[in-house]
PyMOL Python script that loads the backbone (N, CA, C, O; Angstrom):
from pymol import cmd

cmd.read_pdbstr("""\
ATOM      1  N   UNK A   1     -33.621   4.280  -7.049  1.00  0.00           N
ATOM      2  CA  UNK A   1     -32.614   5.318  -7.034  1.00  0.00           C
ATOM      3  C   UNK A   1     -31.719   5.099  -5.819  1.00  0.00           C
ATOM      4  O   UNK A   1     -32.208   4.839  -4.720  1.00  0.00           O
ATOM      5  N   UNK A   2     -30.439   5.204  -6.017  1.00  0.00           N
ATOM      6  CA  UNK A   2     -29.510   5.034  -4.905  1.00  0.00           C
ATOM      7  C   UNK A   2     -29.122   6.388  -4.333  1.00  0.00           C
ATOM      8  O   UNK A   2     -29.078   7.393  -5.043  1.00  0.00           O
ATOM      9  N   UNK A   3     -28.847   6.393  -3.055  1.00  0.00           N
ATOM     10  CA  UNK A   3     -28.412   7.607  -2.381  1.00  0.00           C
ATOM     11  C   UNK A   3     -26.896   7.682  -2.445  1.00  0.00           C
ATOM     12  O   UNK A   3     -26.218   6.719  -2.085  1.00  0.00           O
ATOM     13  N   UNK A   4     -26.347   8.812  -2.900  1.00  0.00           N
ATOM     14  CA  UNK A   4     -24.884   8.912  -2.960  1.00  0.00           C
ATOM     15  C   UNK A   4     -24.278   8.902  -1.566  1.00  0.00           C
ATOM     16  O   UNK A   4     -24.879   9.379  -0.604  1.00  0.00           O
ATOM     17  N   UNK A   5     -23.081   8.350  -1.480  1.00  0.00           N
ATOM     18  CA  UNK A   5     -22.371   8.338  -0.207  1.00  0.00           C
ATOM     19  C   UNK A   5     -21.934   9.750   0.141  1.00  0.00           C
ATOM     20  O   UNK A   5     -21.618  10.541  -0.748  1.00  0.00           O
ATOM     21  N   UNK A   6     -21.915  10.070   1.428  1.00  0.00           N
ATOM     22  CA  UNK A   6     -21.463  11.414   1.804  1.00  0.00           C
ATOM     23  C   UNK A   6     -19.986  11.599   1.473  1.00  0.00           C
ATOM     24  O   UNK A   6     -19.195  10.660   1.567  1.00  0.00           O
ATOM     25  N   UNK A   7     -19.625  12.810   1.087  1.00  0.00           N
ATOM     26  CA  UNK A   7     -18.235  13.126   0.769  1.00  0.00           C
ATOM     27  C   UNK A   7     -17.445  13.167   2.073  1.00  0.00           C
ATOM     28  O   UNK A   7     -17.911  13.743   3.056  1.00  0.00           O
ATOM     29  N   UNK A   8     -16.251  12.562   2.098  1.00  0.00           N
ATOM     30  CA  UNK A   8     -15.445  12.603   3.326  1.00  0.00           C
ATOM     31  C   UNK A   8     -15.070  14.040   3.678  1.00  0.00           C
ATOM     32  O   UNK A   8     -15.000  14.908   2.808  1.00  0.00           O
ATOM     33  N   UNK A   9     -14.835  14.271   4.950  1.00  0.00           N
ATOM     34  CA  UNK A   9     -14.446  15.597   5.404  1.00  0.00           C
ATOM     35  C   UNK A   9     -13.053  15.949   4.892  1.00  0.00           C
ATOM     36  O   UNK A   9     -12.160  15.101   4.904  1.00  0.00           O
ATOM     37  N   UNK A  10     -12.858  17.182   4.446  1.00  0.00           N
ATOM     38  CA  UNK A  10     -11.526  17.586   3.993  1.00  0.00           C
ATOM     39  C   UNK A  10     -10.576  17.759   5.176  1.00  0.00           C
ATOM     40  O   UNK A  10     -10.962  18.256   6.234  1.00  0.00           O
ATOM     41  N   UNK A  11      -9.342  17.344   4.976  1.00  0.00           N
ATOM     42  CA  UNK A  11      -8.285  17.475   5.979  1.00  0.00           C
ATOM     43  C   UNK A  11      -7.174  18.328   5.387  1.00  0.00           C
ATOM     44  O   UNK A  11      -7.156  18.577   4.182  1.00  0.00           O
ATOM     45  N   UNK A  12      -6.247  18.778   6.228  1.00  0.00           N
ATOM     46  CA  UNK A  12      -5.117  19.521   5.665  1.00  0.00           C
ATOM     47  C   UNK A  12      -4.075  18.540   5.138  1.00  0.00           C
ATOM     48  O   UNK A  12      -4.177  17.333   5.357  1.00  0.00           O
ATOM     49  N   UNK A  13      -3.090  19.062   4.453  1.00  0.00           N
ATOM     50  CA  UNK A  13      -2.087  18.231   3.800  1.00  0.00           C
ATOM     51  C   UNK A  13      -1.300  17.322   4.711  1.00  0.00           C
ATOM     52  O   UNK A  13      -0.729  16.335   4.247  1.00  0.00           O
ATOM     53  N   UNK A  14      -1.253  17.625   5.998  1.00  0.00           N
ATOM     54  CA  UNK A  14      -0.535  16.763   6.936  1.00  0.00           C
ATOM     55  C   UNK A  14      -1.150  15.370   7.013  1.00  0.00           C
ATOM     56  O   UNK A  14      -0.470  14.415   7.389  1.00  0.00           O
ATOM     57  N   UNK A  15      -2.422  15.243   6.664  1.00  0.00           N
ATOM     58  CA  UNK A  15      -3.092  13.944   6.691  1.00  0.00           C
ATOM     59  C   UNK A  15      -2.536  12.994   5.635  1.00  0.00           C
ATOM     60  O   UNK A  15      -2.746  11.784   5.723  1.00  0.00           O
ATOM     61  N   UNK A  16      -1.839  13.519   4.650  1.00  0.00           N
ATOM     62  CA  UNK A  16      -1.249  12.684   3.603  1.00  0.00           C
ATOM     63  C   UNK A  16       0.152  12.215   3.950  1.00  0.00           C
ATOM     64  O   UNK A  16       0.743  11.437   3.201  1.00  0.00           O
ATOM     65  N   UNK A  17       0.697  12.675   5.074  1.00  0.00           N
ATOM     66  CA  UNK A  17       2.083  12.346   5.433  1.00  0.00           C
ATOM     67  C   UNK A  17       2.304  10.845   5.543  1.00  0.00           C
ATOM     68  O   UNK A  17       3.292  10.332   5.017  1.00  0.00           O
ATOM     69  N   UNK A  18       1.418  10.142   6.203  1.00  0.00           N
ATOM     70  CA  UNK A  18       1.573   8.698   6.375  1.00  0.00           C
ATOM     71  C   UNK A  18       1.573   7.947   5.057  1.00  0.00           C
ATOM     72  O   UNK A  18       2.532   7.234   4.760  1.00  0.00           O
ATOM     73  N   UNK A  19       0.507   8.090   4.246  1.00  0.00           N
ATOM     74  CA  UNK A  19       0.485   7.382   2.970  1.00  0.00           C
ATOM     75  C   UNK A  19       1.635   7.754   2.037  1.00  0.00           C
ATOM     76  O   UNK A  19       2.151   6.896   1.321  1.00  0.00           O
ATOM     77  N   UNK A  20       2.042   9.024   2.036  1.00  0.00           N
ATOM     78  CA  UNK A  20       3.132   9.445   1.149  1.00  0.00           C
ATOM     79  C   UNK A  20       4.502   9.009   1.645  1.00  0.00           C
ATOM     80  O   UNK A  20       5.445   8.929   0.857  1.00  0.00           O
ATOM     81  N   UNK A  21       4.629   8.726   2.941  1.00  0.00           N
ATOM     82  CA  UNK A  21       5.919   8.307   3.494  1.00  0.00           C
ATOM     83  C   UNK A  21       6.404   7.009   2.858  1.00  0.00           C
ATOM     84  O   UNK A  21       7.609   6.778   2.759  1.00  0.00           O
ATOM     85  N   UNK A  22       5.476   6.168   2.431  1.00  0.00           N
ATOM     86  CA  UNK A  22       5.850   4.916   1.794  1.00  0.00           C
ATOM     87  C   UNK A  22       6.386   5.090   0.390  1.00  0.00           C
ATOM     88  O   UNK A  22       6.935   4.148  -0.183  1.00  0.00           O
ATOM     89  N   UNK A  23       6.237   6.281  -0.177  1.00  0.00           N
ATOM     90  CA  UNK A  23       6.632   6.522  -1.560  1.00  0.00           C
ATOM     91  C   UNK A  23       7.735   7.570  -1.677  1.00  0.00           C
ATOM     92  O   UNK A  23       8.662   7.407  -2.471  1.00  0.00           O
ATOM     93  N   UNK A  24       7.644   8.644  -0.893  1.00  0.00           N
ATOM     94  CA  UNK A  24       8.607   9.743  -0.975  1.00  0.00           C
ATOM     95  C   UNK A  24       9.639   9.651   0.136  1.00  0.00           C
ATOM     96  O   UNK A  24       9.317   9.266   1.259  1.00  0.00           O
ATOM     97  N   UNK A  25      10.868  10.000  -0.175  1.00  0.00           N
ATOM     98  CA  UNK A  25      11.907  10.065   0.851  1.00  0.00           C
ATOM     99  C   UNK A  25      11.761  11.385   1.598  1.00  0.00           C
ATOM    100  O   UNK A  25      11.469  12.414   0.989  1.00  0.00           O
ATOM    101  N   UNK A  26      11.959  11.361   2.888  1.00  0.00           N
ATOM    102  CA  UNK A  26      11.875  12.590   3.675  1.00  0.00           C
ATOM    103  C   UNK A  26      10.458  12.904   4.104  1.00  0.00           C
ATOM    104  O   UNK A  26       9.552  12.085   3.950  1.00  0.00           O
ATOM    105  N   UNK A  27      10.276  14.093   4.643  1.00  0.00           N
ATOM    106  CA  UNK A  27       8.983  14.543   5.141  1.00  0.00           C
ATOM    107  C   UNK A  27       8.124  15.000   3.964  1.00  0.00           C
ATOM    108  O   UNK A  27       8.392  16.034   3.354  1.00  0.00           O
ATOM    109  N   UNK A  28       7.098  14.226   3.656  1.00  0.00           N
ATOM    110  CA  UNK A  28       6.257  14.516   2.498  1.00  0.00           C
ATOM    111  C   UNK A  28       5.515  15.837   2.634  1.00  0.00           C
ATOM    112  O   UNK A  28       5.199  16.466   1.625  1.00  0.00           O
ATOM    113  N   UNK A  29       5.230  16.269   3.849  1.00  0.00           N
ATOM    114  CA  UNK A  29       4.469  17.507   4.025  1.00  0.00           C
ATOM    115  C   UNK A  29       5.271  18.743   3.633  1.00  0.00           C
ATOM    116  O   UNK A  29       4.691  19.796   3.368  1.00  0.00           O
ATOM    117  N   UNK A  30       6.591  18.628   3.593  1.00  0.00           N
ATOM    118  CA  UNK A  30       7.417  19.767   3.185  1.00  0.00           C
ATOM    119  C   UNK A  30       7.743  19.733   1.696  1.00  0.00           C
ATOM    120  O   UNK A  30       8.380  20.650   1.179  1.00  0.00           O
ATOM    121  N   UNK A  31       7.308  18.678   1.003  1.00  0.00           N
ATOM    122  CA  UNK A  31       7.501  18.613  -0.444  1.00  0.00           C
ATOM    123  C   UNK A  31       6.703  19.744  -1.092  1.00  0.00           C
ATOM    124  O   UNK A  31       5.597  20.064  -0.657  1.00  0.00           O
ATOM    125  N   UNK A  32       7.270  20.337  -2.124  1.00  0.00           N
ATOM    126  CA  UNK A  32       6.618  21.434  -2.838  1.00  0.00           C
ATOM    127  C   UNK A  32       6.153  20.905  -4.188  1.00  0.00           C
ATOM    128  O   UNK A  32       6.895  20.202  -4.875  1.00  0.00           O
ATOM    129  N   UNK A  33       4.920  21.243  -4.569  1.00  0.00           N
ATOM    130  CA  UNK A  33       4.377  20.779  -5.841  1.00  0.00           C
ATOM    131  C   UNK A  33       3.725  21.933  -6.586  1.00  0.00           C
ATOM    132  O   UNK A  33       3.210  22.872  -5.980  1.00  0.00           O
ATOM    133  N   UNK A  34       3.756  21.845  -7.907  1.00  0.00           N
ATOM    134  CA  UNK A  34       3.053  22.818  -8.744  1.00  0.00           C
ATOM    135  C   UNK A  34       1.839  22.134  -9.360  1.00  0.00           C
ATOM    136  O   UNK A  34       1.955  21.082  -9.989  1.00  0.00           O
ATOM    137  N   UNK A  35       0.677  22.744  -9.171  1.00  0.00           N
ATOM    138  CA  UNK A  35      -0.577  22.224  -9.712  1.00  0.00           C
ATOM    139  C   UNK A  35      -0.588  22.381 -11.226  1.00  0.00           C
ATOM    140  O   UNK A  35      -0.347  23.472 -11.743  1.00  0.00           O
ATOM    141  N   UNK A  36      -0.866  21.295 -11.936  1.00  0.00           N
ATOM    142  CA  UNK A  36      -0.941  21.384 -13.392  1.00  0.00           C
ATOM    143  C   UNK A  36      -2.269  21.981 -13.841  1.00  0.00           C
ATOM    144  O   UNK A  36      -2.444  22.290 -15.020  1.00  0.00           O
ATOM    145  N   UNK A  37      -3.209  22.146 -12.905  1.00  0.00           N
ATOM    146  CA  UNK A  37      -4.489  22.753 -13.244  1.00  0.00           C
ATOM    147  C   UNK A  37      -4.442  24.266 -13.259  1.00  0.00           C
ATOM    148  O   UNK A  37      -4.886  24.891 -14.222  1.00  0.00           O
ATOM    149  N   UNK A  38      -3.901  24.873 -12.188  1.00  0.00           N
ATOM    150  CA  UNK A  38      -3.907  26.339 -12.070  1.00  0.00           C
ATOM    151  C   UNK A  38      -2.519  26.956 -11.968  1.00  0.00           C
ATOM    152  O   UNK A  38      -2.385  28.178 -12.037  1.00  0.00           O
ATOM    153  N   UNK A  39      -1.485  26.136 -11.807  1.00  0.00           N
ATOM    154  CA  UNK A  39      -0.124  26.648 -11.723  1.00  0.00           C
ATOM    155  C   UNK A  39       0.316  27.085 -10.340  1.00  0.00           C
ATOM    156  O   UNK A  39       1.441  27.554 -10.169  1.00  0.00           O
ATOM    157  N   UNK A  40      -0.558  26.937  -9.343  1.00  0.00           N
ATOM    158  CA  UNK A  40      -0.186  27.316  -7.976  1.00  0.00           C
ATOM    159  C   UNK A  40       0.930  26.409  -7.478  1.00  0.00           C
ATOM    160  O   UNK A  40       0.953  25.217  -7.783  1.00  0.00           O
ATOM    161  N   UNK A  41       1.849  26.976  -6.717  1.00  0.00           N
ATOM    162  CA  UNK A  41       2.952  26.230  -6.126  1.00  0.00           C
ATOM    163  C   UNK A  41       2.847  26.349  -4.617  1.00  0.00           C
ATOM    164  O   UNK A  41       2.742  27.451  -4.080  1.00  0.00           O
ATOM    165  N   UNK A  42       2.875  25.197  -3.925  1.00  0.00           N
ATOM    166  CA  UNK A  42       2.742  25.212  -2.463  1.00  0.00           C
ATOM    167  C   UNK A  42       3.279  23.912  -1.886  1.00  0.00           C
ATOM    168  O   UNK A  42       3.447  22.923  -2.600  1.00  0.00           O
ATOM    169  N   UNK A  43       3.547  23.926  -0.582  1.00  0.00           N
ATOM    170  CA  UNK A  43       3.923  22.691   0.106  1.00  0.00           C
ATOM    171  C   UNK A  43       2.695  21.791   0.176  1.00  0.00           C
ATOM    172  O   UNK A  43       1.565  22.278   0.214  1.00  0.00           O
ATOM    173  N   UNK A  44       2.916  20.487   0.193  1.00  0.00           N
ATOM    174  CA  UNK A  44       1.786  19.559   0.247  1.00  0.00           C
ATOM    175  C   UNK A  44       0.989  19.698   1.541  1.00  0.00           C
ATOM    176  O   UNK A  44      -0.193  19.356   1.579  1.00  0.00           O
ATOM    177  N   UNK A  45       1.625  20.196   2.601  1.00  0.00           N
ATOM    178  CA  UNK A  45       0.901  20.411   3.856  1.00  0.00           C
ATOM    179  C   UNK A  45      -0.223  21.426   3.692  1.00  0.00           C
ATOM    180  O   UNK A  45      -1.158  21.439   4.493  1.00  0.00           O
ATOM    181  N   UNK A  46      -0.152  22.274   2.675  1.00  0.00           N
ATOM    182  CA  UNK A  46      -1.188  23.280   2.437  1.00  0.00           C
ATOM    183  C   UNK A  46      -2.332  22.748   1.577  1.00  0.00           C
ATOM    184  O   UNK A  46      -3.338  23.434   1.398  1.00  0.00           O
ATOM    185  N   UNK A  47      -2.192  21.546   1.049  1.00  0.00           N
ATOM    186  CA  UNK A  47      -3.211  20.972   0.172  1.00  0.00           C
ATOM    187  C   UNK A  47      -4.426  20.514   0.979  1.00  0.00           C
ATOM    188  O   UNK A  47      -4.398  20.473   2.209  1.00  0.00           O
ATOM    189  N   UNK A  48      -5.485  20.173   0.257  1.00  0.00           N
ATOM    190  CA  UNK A  48      -6.702  19.635   0.863  1.00  0.00           C
ATOM    191  C   UNK A  48      -6.690  18.129   0.620  1.00  0.00           C
ATOM    192  O   UNK A  48      -6.513  17.680  -0.513  1.00  0.00           O
ATOM    193  N   UNK A  49      -6.876  17.352   1.680  1.00  0.00           N
ATOM    194  CA  UNK A  49      -6.758  15.893   1.597  1.00  0.00           C
ATOM    195  C   UNK A  49      -8.078  15.235   1.969  1.00  0.00           C
ATOM    196  O   UNK A  49      -8.753  15.649   2.912  1.00  0.00           O
ATOM    197  N   UNK A  50      -8.433  14.206   1.213  1.00  0.00           N
ATOM    198  CA  UNK A  50      -9.587  13.374   1.522  1.00  0.00           C
ATOM    199  C   UNK A  50      -9.076  11.952   1.678  1.00  0.00           C
ATOM    200  O   UNK A  50      -8.434  11.419   0.772  1.00  0.00           O
ATOM    201  N   UNK A  51      -9.357  11.326   2.831  1.00  0.00           N
ATOM    202  CA  UNK A  51      -8.927   9.944   3.073  1.00  0.00           C
ATOM    203  C   UNK A  51     -10.158   9.070   3.194  1.00  0.00           C
ATOM    204  O   UNK A  51     -11.092   9.383   3.933  1.00  0.00           O
ATOM    205  N   UNK A  52     -10.147   7.972   2.457  1.00  0.00           N
ATOM    206  CA  UNK A  52     -11.219   6.986   2.530  1.00  0.00           C
ATOM    207  C   UNK A  52     -10.577   5.607   2.587  1.00  0.00           C
ATOM    208  O   UNK A  52      -9.355   5.476   2.526  1.00  0.00           O
ATOM    209  N   UNK A  53     -11.403   4.597   2.702  1.00  0.00           N
ATOM    210  CA  UNK A  53     -10.897   3.225   2.704  1.00  0.00           C
ATOM    211  C   UNK A  53     -10.242   2.884   1.367  1.00  0.00           C
ATOM    212  O   UNK A  53      -9.404   1.984   1.303  1.00  0.00           O
ATOM    213  N   UNK A  54     -10.612   3.587   0.305  1.00  0.00           N
ATOM    214  CA  UNK A  54     -10.058   3.305  -1.022  1.00  0.00           C
ATOM    215  C   UNK A  54      -8.710   3.958  -1.252  1.00  0.00           C
ATOM    216  O   UNK A  54      -7.958   3.531  -2.128  1.00  0.00           O
ATOM    217  N   UNK A  55      -8.389   4.996  -0.471  1.00  0.00           N
ATOM    218  CA  UNK A  55      -7.104   5.657  -0.655  1.00  0.00           C
ATOM    219  C   UNK A  55      -7.134   7.101  -0.213  1.00  0.00           C
ATOM    220  O   UNK A  55      -8.081   7.557   0.429  1.00  0.00           O
ATOM    221  N   UNK A  56      -6.081   7.810  -0.568  1.00  0.00           N
ATOM    222  CA  UNK A  56      -5.905   9.209  -0.188  1.00  0.00           C
ATOM    223  C   UNK A  56      -5.855  10.057  -1.450  1.00  0.00           C
ATOM    224  O   UNK A  56      -5.122   9.750  -2.390  1.00  0.00           O
ATOM    225  N   UNK A  57      -6.641  11.127  -1.460  1.00  0.00           N
ATOM    226  CA  UNK A  57      -6.666  12.056  -2.584  1.00  0.00           C
ATOM    227  C   UNK A  57      -6.193  13.411  -2.080  1.00  0.00           C
ATOM    228  O   UNK A  57      -6.748  13.951  -1.123  1.00  0.00           O
ATOM    229  N   UNK A  58      -5.164  13.961  -2.725  1.00  0.00           N
ATOM    230  CA  UNK A  58      -4.606  15.268  -2.365  1.00  0.00           C
ATOM    231  C   UNK A  58      -5.016  16.252  -3.456  1.00  0.00           C
ATOM    232  O   UNK A  58      -4.711  16.050  -4.631  1.00  0.00           O
ATOM    233  N   UNK A  59      -5.714  17.325  -3.056  1.00  0.00           N
ATOM    234  CA  UNK A  59      -6.213  18.321  -4.008  1.00  0.00           C
ATOM    235  C   UNK A  59      -5.546  19.672  -3.787  1.00  0.00           C
ATOM    236  O   UNK A  59      -5.155  20.011  -2.670  1.00  0.00           O
ATOM    237  N   UNK A  60      -5.423  20.425  -4.848  1.00  0.00           N
ATOM    238  CA  UNK A  60      -4.870  21.776  -4.792  1.00  0.00           C
ATOM    239  C   UNK A  60      -5.774  22.652  -3.928  1.00  0.00           C
ATOM    240  O   UNK A  60      -6.994  22.643  -4.097  1.00  0.00           O
ATOM    241  N   UNK A  61      -5.185  23.402  -3.012  1.00  0.00           N
ATOM    242  CA  UNK A  61      -5.959  24.299  -2.151  1.00  0.00           C
ATOM    243  C   UNK A  61      -6.502  25.491  -2.934  1.00  0.00           C
ATOM    244  O   UNK A  61      -7.461  26.127  -2.496  1.00  0.00           O
ATOM    245  N   UNK A  62      -5.912  25.801  -4.077  1.00  0.00           N
ATOM    246  CA  UNK A  62      -6.355  26.950  -4.870  1.00  0.00           C
ATOM    247  C   UNK A  62      -7.518  26.629  -5.800  1.00  0.00           C
ATOM    248  O   UNK A  62      -8.459  27.413  -5.921  1.00  0.00           O
ATOM    249  N   UNK A  63      -7.447  25.462  -6.462  1.00  0.00           N
ATOM    250  CA  UNK A  63      -8.466  25.163  -7.480  1.00  0.00           C
ATOM    251  C   UNK A  63      -9.149  23.805  -7.307  1.00  0.00           C
ATOM    252  O   UNK A  63     -10.052  23.480  -8.077  1.00  0.00           O
ATOM    253  N   UNK A  64      -8.750  23.015  -6.331  1.00  0.00           N
ATOM    254  CA  UNK A  64      -9.291  21.680  -6.043  1.00  0.00           C
ATOM    255  C   UNK A  64      -8.963  20.637  -7.112  1.00  0.00           C
ATOM    256  O   UNK A  64      -9.569  19.566  -7.129  1.00  0.00           O
ATOM    257  N   UNK A  65      -8.022  20.931  -7.996  1.00  0.00           N
ATOM    258  CA  UNK A  65      -7.540  19.954  -8.976  1.00  0.00           C
ATOM    259  C   UNK A  65      -6.879  18.800  -8.216  1.00  0.00           C
ATOM    260  O   UNK A  65      -6.188  19.038  -7.226  1.00  0.00           O
ATOM    261  N   UNK A  66      -7.077  17.566  -8.656  1.00  0.00           N
ATOM    262  CA  UNK A  66      -6.447  16.421  -8.000  1.00  0.00           C
ATOM    263  C   UNK A  66      -4.954  16.440  -8.307  1.00  0.00           C
ATOM    264  O   UNK A  66      -4.550  16.373  -9.468  1.00  0.00           O
ATOM    265  N   UNK A  67      -4.133  16.533  -7.251  1.00  0.00           N
ATOM    266  CA  UNK A  67      -2.681  16.545  -7.405  1.00  0.00           C
ATOM    267  C   UNK A  67      -2.105  15.140  -7.326  1.00  0.00           C
ATOM    268  O   UNK A  67      -1.362  14.707  -8.208  1.00  0.00           O
ATOM    269  N   UNK A  68      -2.458  14.437  -6.258  1.00  0.00           N
ATOM    270  CA  UNK A  68      -1.857  13.134  -5.955  1.00  0.00           C
ATOM    271  C   UNK A  68      -2.946  12.179  -5.481  1.00  0.00           C
ATOM    272  O   UNK A  68      -3.863  12.569  -4.759  1.00  0.00           O
ATOM    273  N   UNK A  69      -2.827  10.927  -5.898  1.00  0.00           N
ATOM    274  CA  UNK A  69      -3.673   9.853  -5.384  1.00  0.00           C
ATOM    275  C   UNK A  69      -2.739   8.771  -4.862  1.00  0.00           C
ATOM    276  O   UNK A  69      -1.803   8.366  -5.551  1.00  0.00           O
ATOM    277  N   UNK A  70      -2.996   8.301  -3.639  1.00  0.00           N
ATOM    278  CA  UNK A  70      -2.182   7.247  -3.031  1.00  0.00           C
ATOM    279  C   UNK A  70      -3.106   6.111  -2.623  1.00  0.00           C
ATOM    280  O   UNK A  70      -4.113   6.324  -1.949  1.00  0.00           O
ATOM    281  N   UNK A  71      -2.752   4.899  -3.041  1.00  0.00           N
ATOM    282  CA  UNK A  71      -3.516   3.704  -2.682  1.00  0.00           C
ATOM    283  C   UNK A  71      -2.558   2.722  -2.031  1.00  0.00           C
ATOM    284  O   UNK A  71      -1.532   2.362  -2.608  1.00  0.00           O
ATOM    285  N   UNK A  72      -2.901   2.294  -0.829  1.00  0.00           N
ATOM    286  CA  UNK A  72      -2.090   1.294  -0.129  1.00  0.00           C
ATOM    287  C   UNK A  72      -2.694  -0.073  -0.405  1.00  0.00           C
ATOM    288  O   UNK A  72      -3.849  -0.341  -0.075  1.00  0.00           O
ATOM    289  N   UNK A  73      -1.870  -0.947  -1.029  1.00  0.00           N
ATOM    290  CA  UNK A  73      -2.311  -2.289  -1.400  1.00  0.00           C
ATOM    291  C   UNK A  73      -1.473  -3.310  -0.659  1.00  0.00           C
ATOM    292  O   UNK A  73      -0.423  -2.969  -0.115  1.00  0.00           O
ATOM    293  N   UNK A  74      -1.919  -4.557  -0.627  1.00  0.00           N
ATOM    294  CA  UNK A  74      -1.130  -5.585   0.053  1.00  0.00           C
ATOM    295  C   UNK A  74       0.276  -5.746  -0.529  1.00  0.00           C
ATOM    296  O   UNK A  74       1.207  -6.107   0.191  1.00  0.00           O
ATOM    297  N   UNK A  75       0.431  -5.481  -1.825  1.00  0.00           N
ATOM    298  CA  UNK A  75       1.741  -5.656  -2.460  1.00  0.00           C
ATOM    299  C   UNK A  75       2.556  -4.366  -2.513  1.00  0.00           C
ATOM    300  O   UNK A  75       3.605  -4.333  -3.157  1.00  0.00           O
ATOM    301  N   UNK A  76       2.100  -3.305  -1.853  1.00  0.00           N
ATOM    302  CA  UNK A  76       2.857  -2.058  -1.816  1.00  0.00           C
ATOM    303  C   UNK A  76       1.969  -0.834  -1.969  1.00  0.00           C
ATOM    304  O   UNK A  76       0.752  -0.944  -2.121  1.00  0.00           O
ATOM    305  N   UNK A  77       2.586   0.307  -1.928  1.00  0.00           N
ATOM    306  CA  UNK A  77       1.875   1.577  -2.055  1.00  0.00           C
ATOM    307  C   UNK A  77       2.011   2.086  -3.482  1.00  0.00           C
ATOM    308  O   UNK A  77       3.107   2.096  -4.043  1.00  0.00           O
ATOM    309  N   UNK A  78       0.897   2.506  -4.064  1.00  0.00           N
ATOM    310  CA  UNK A  78       0.873   3.021  -5.428  1.00  0.00           C
ATOM    311  C   UNK A  78       0.518   4.503  -5.364  1.00  0.00           C
ATOM    312  O   UNK A  78      -0.439   4.887  -4.691  1.00  0.00           O
ATOM    313  N   UNK A  79       1.290   5.339  -6.068  1.00  0.00           N
ATOM    314  CA  UNK A  79       1.045   6.770  -6.071  1.00  0.00           C
ATOM    315  C   UNK A  79       1.000   7.290  -7.498  1.00  0.00           C
ATOM    316  O   UNK A  79       1.826   6.918  -8.332  1.00  0.00           O
ATOM    317  N   UNK A  80       0.032   8.150  -7.769  1.00  0.00           N
ATOM    318  CA  UNK A  80      -0.023   8.885  -9.027  1.00  0.00           C
ATOM    319  C   UNK A  80       0.036  10.366  -8.689  1.00  0.00           C
ATOM    320  O   UNK A  80      -0.781  10.862  -7.913  1.00  0.00           O
ATOM    321  N   UNK A  81       0.995  11.068  -9.266  1.00  0.00           N
ATOM    322  CA  UNK A  81       1.109  12.518  -9.085  1.00  0.00           C
ATOM    323  C   UNK A  81       0.815  13.211 -10.408  1.00  0.00           C
ATOM    324  O   UNK A  81       1.412  14.238 -10.731  1.00  0.00           O
ATOM    325  N   UNK A  82      -0.095  12.649 -11.155  1.00  0.00           N
ATOM    326  CA  UNK A  82      -0.437  13.118 -12.492  1.00  0.00           C
ATOM    327  C   UNK A  82      -0.918  14.575 -12.510  1.00  0.00           C
ATOM    328  O   UNK A  82      -0.780  15.264 -13.521  1.00  0.00           O
ATOM    329  N   UNK A  83      -1.479  15.037 -11.397  1.00  0.00           N
ATOM    330  CA  UNK A  83      -1.987  16.403 -11.335  1.00  0.00           C
ATOM    331  C   UNK A  83      -0.940  17.449 -10.998  1.00  0.00           C
ATOM    332  O   UNK A  83      -1.256  18.632 -10.874  1.00  0.00           O
ATOM    333  N   UNK A  84       0.304  17.018 -10.850  1.00  0.00           N
ATOM    334  CA  UNK A  84       1.399  17.948 -10.534  1.00  0.00           C
ATOM    335  C   UNK A  84       2.273  18.145 -11.765  1.00  0.00           C
ATOM    336  O   UNK A  84       2.620  17.184 -12.453  1.00  0.00           O
ATOM    337  N   UNK A  85       2.625  19.395 -12.035  1.00  0.00           N
ATOM    338  CA  UNK A  85       3.606  19.660 -13.093  1.00  0.00           C
ATOM    339  C   UNK A  85       4.965  19.153 -12.653  1.00  0.00           C
ATOM    340  O   UNK A  85       5.731  18.608 -13.449  1.00  0.00           O
ATOM    341  N   UNK A  86       5.257  19.344 -11.352  1.00  0.00           N
ATOM    342  CA  UNK A  86       6.492  18.837 -10.749  1.00  0.00           C
ATOM    343  C   UNK A  86       6.325  18.769  -9.238  1.00  0.00           C
ATOM    344  O   UNK A  86       5.460  19.427  -8.660  1.00  0.00           O
ATOM    345  N   UNK A  87       7.169  17.961  -8.614  1.00  0.00           N
ATOM    346  CA  UNK A  87       7.210  17.831  -7.149  1.00  0.00           C
ATOM    347  C   UNK A  87       8.667  17.920  -6.731  1.00  0.00           C
ATOM    348  O   UNK A  87       9.515  17.218  -7.282  1.00  0.00           O
ATOM    349  N   UNK A  88       8.965  18.777  -5.760  1.00  0.00           N
ATOM    350  CA  UNK A  88      10.327  18.884  -5.218  1.00  0.00           C
ATOM    351  C   UNK A  88      10.296  18.376  -3.782  1.00  0.00           C
ATOM    352  O   UNK A  88       9.566  18.902  -2.941  1.00  0.00           O
ATOM    353  N   UNK A  89      11.098  17.345  -3.512  1.00  0.00           N
ATOM    354  CA  UNK A  89      11.141  16.727  -2.177  1.00  0.00           C
ATOM    355  C   UNK A  89      12.325  17.280  -1.414  1.00  0.00           C
ATOM    356  O   UNK A  89      12.553  16.898  -0.267  1.00  0.00           O
TER     357      UNK A  89
END
""", "prot")
cmd.dss("prot")
cmd.show_as("cartoon", "prot")
cmd.util.cbc("prot")
cmd.orient("prot")
């Protein structure tokens, strides 16, 4: 039986500013997004962020639905905002 890895500590949305800067124009922490899970609308700085060696996961502060995933690769930064109904930068 394998032991699961510990879950990374949650950070506030400001922790996503660096990874998102490579994809979004302007200050990513002031971007407003609507969660497609619960419909909550908030600035990304209010989200809950988990950063690991594999990438950055941004979750809704209201329901913990995954809003954005950012992966930094040698050939560029890849972002999925599949969990957002919309994002306003």
